[in-house]
C-alpha positions as CSV (number, residue, x, y, z in Angstrom):
1,X,-10.6,3.7,8.7
2,X,-8.5,6.7,9.8
3,X,-9.0,9.9,7.9
4,X,-5.4,11.1,8.5
5,X,-3.4,8.1,7.6
6,X,-0.1,9.2,5.9
7,X,2.0,7.6,3.1
8,X,4.8,7.1,5.6
9,X,2.5,5.3,8.0
10,X,1.2,3.1,5.2
11,X,4.8,2.3,4.2
12,X,5.7,1.3,7.7
13,X,2.5,-0.8,8.1
14,X,3.1,-2.7,4.8
15,X,6.8,-3.3,5.8
16,X,5.6,-4.8,9.1
17,X,3.4,-7.2,7.0
18,X,6.4,-8.2,4.8
19,X,5.8,-5.9,1.9
20,X,8.6,-3.8,0.3
21,X,8.3,-1.0,-2.2
22,X,9.5,-1.9,-5.7
23,X,10.2,0.3,-8.7
24,X,7.3,0.8,-11.2
25,X,9.5,1.6,-14.1
26,X,11.4,4.6,-15.6
27,X,8.4,7.0,-15.6
28,X,6.5,5.7,-12.6
29,X,5.8,9.2,-11.5
30,X,3.8,9.0,-8.3
31,X,2.8,5.4,-8.8
32,X,4.1,3.0,-6.1
33,X,3.9,-0.8,-5.9
34,X,4.5,-2.9,-2.8
35,X,5.2,-6.7,-3.0
36,X,5.3,-9.4,-0.5
37,X,7.5,-12.4,-1.5
38,X,5.1,-14.8,0.3
39,X,2.2,-13.4,-1.7
40,X,3.5,-12.3,-5.1
41,X,0.0,-12.6,-6.6
42,X,-1.2,-9.8,-4.3
43,X,0.7,-6.6,-5.1
44,X,-0.5,-3.4,-3.7
45,X,-0.5,-0.5,-6.2
46,X,-1.6,3.1,-5.8
47,X,-0.5,6.7,-6.3
48,X,1.4,8.6,-3.7
49,X,-0.7,11.4,-2.2
50,X,0.0,14.9,-3.3
51,X,0.0,17.8,-2.5
52,X,-1.2,16.5,0.9
53,X,0.4,13.5,2.5
54,X,-2.9,11.8,3.6
55,X,-4.0,8.7,1.7
56,X,-7.5,8.7,0.1
57,X,-10.1,6.3,1.6
58,X,-10.1,4.2,-1.6
59,X,-6.3,3.6,-1.1
60,X,-6.9,2.5,2.5
61,X,-9.6,0.1,1.2
62,X,-7.2,-1.4,-1.4
63,X,-4.6,-2.0,1.4
64,X,-7.1,-3.5,3.8
65,X,-8.7,-5.7,1.1
66,X,-5.4,-7.0,0.0
67,X,-4.2,-7.8,3.5
68,X,-7.5,-9.6,4.2
69,X,-7.1,-11.6,0.9
70,X,-3.6,-12.7,1.9
71,X,-4.9,-13.8,5.3
72,X,-2.7,-11.3,7.1
73,X,-5.6,-9.6,8.9
74,X,-9.2,-10.5,9.7
75,X,-12.1,-8.8,8.1
């Protein structure tokens, strides 16, 4: 797992796997949610990193686990 993976890199990666960012509501704040129309039961939700732009290791684990659960990547 990379230690310097940015939010922008995660957004691009998820887009490449068919995910798109969707609104979380009026007061979503830093919360973001990504959905894939083929796998609506597997949303990816986390908080945007701040003040730095690097994702925390647990967020990368959430992304990886979800992509594995969908069968989009191997373990």
